N, C-alpha and C positions, 0 to 999 in steps of 0.2 A: 716047533709048533707050539708045545706046551708054554714057551716062555710068552708069545703073543697072546695067548689066551690068559696067562697070569696078569700081563700088563692091561688086557681089556677089563679082567675082573677088578684089578686095583682101581681103576678110573671108575667103574660103576660104584665100588664100594666108597672111594673117596666123594664122590657125588651124593651119594645117600648120607653119608656122614656130615658132609658140609650143609646139606639142606636140613637135616635134624639139628645141628649147631645152630643154625639160624632160627629155626622155628621154636625150639625150646630154650634158646638163650643160655647154652651152656657157656662156661668161661675157662674151664679147665679139662683137661683129660679125665681126671678123677670125678667130674661132674656128671660124666655120660651115664645115662640110664640104658644099659644094654638090652633091657626087655622091650623097648620101644623101636629097635632097629631089627632088620632081618638078618644080621649077622652078629656073631659073638665078639667078645673081647679077644679071644685068641686069634680069630679070623683076622681081625684088624691088625694085631700085632704081626701074625705071619705075612701080611701085606705091607707091613711097614707104614701103615696110615699115621703112626704117631710120630714119624719122623718128616712127613710132607709138610713143605712150607705153606701150602695153601690152607691145611688144616690148622696150622698154628696161627696164620694170619687171620682165620675167621675166629679163633678164640680170642686173639688180641683185639679184634674189631668189637666183639661183644663186651670185652672188658672196658675199653675205651668208652663205649656208649653209655654203659653202666656207670662209670666213672663220672662223665660229664653230665648225666641226667641227676646223680645224687649232689653233685657239687652245686648244680643250678638250683636244685630244691633246697640246699642247705642255705645258699646266699639269700634266697627269698624267704626264707624262714623267719619266724618271729622269735625263734629260741636263741638267745644270745650263744649257748655252748655251740650250736651247729654253725652259726655264723662265725665264730672265732676258729672252729676246726676247718671250715671253707676257707677262711683267710689264710690259714698255716698251709694248706695245701697249694694255694695260688701264689703265696709271697715268695720273695727272694730271702736269702739268709739274713740280711740286715733287718728286714721288717719281721722276720720270723723271731730274732732276737728280742725286738721291741715287744712283740706279743707275748713272750715267755716271760713271766715275771720272776723266775728264778734261773736265769741264765747264768752259766758259769763259764768262763774262758778256760778252756782245756789245754791250750798250747803255751803255758807258761813255762819258760825255761828255768830250770834249777841250776845253781852254780854247781861245779864240779870241784870237789875238794880232793887233792891229792896229798896223802900222808906218806912220809918217809917212815918205812917199817922199822928201821933201826931207832928212830926218834920215839916211834910209839913204844918199842920195848923198853927204851930208857924209862919213859914216863911211867910204865907198868911197874917195873922194878923198883923205881923210886917210892911208889904207893905202897908196895909190898914190904919195904924197909921201914916205913912209917908205922905199920901195924905192929 
């Protein structure tokens, strides 16, 4: 009987939390202001609300909305720095390289040098004899 009560309570807490996430536009678990909710952080963890996909999707939805809002605002801005930042966010790798004035290719292959240890020892010995 207590299991059904627990599931019912979990659904109630889940609904309250989802409503608050949408209302206050929280984007991460750490952003939650527990004093505006009717339950505590410990209760949320006890009912495993942090593990529910519905809660995670709600956070993701808020992040996507904020990202799109700022991106749109940056694109329409008269500030070139914001316009370049927006362009970097929406561009592919090739365009991003063109925007970056100090782009360095990092996947250059270096030659592998194989040295015979006996040959190296002979060279060291000959240098020591010269001294």
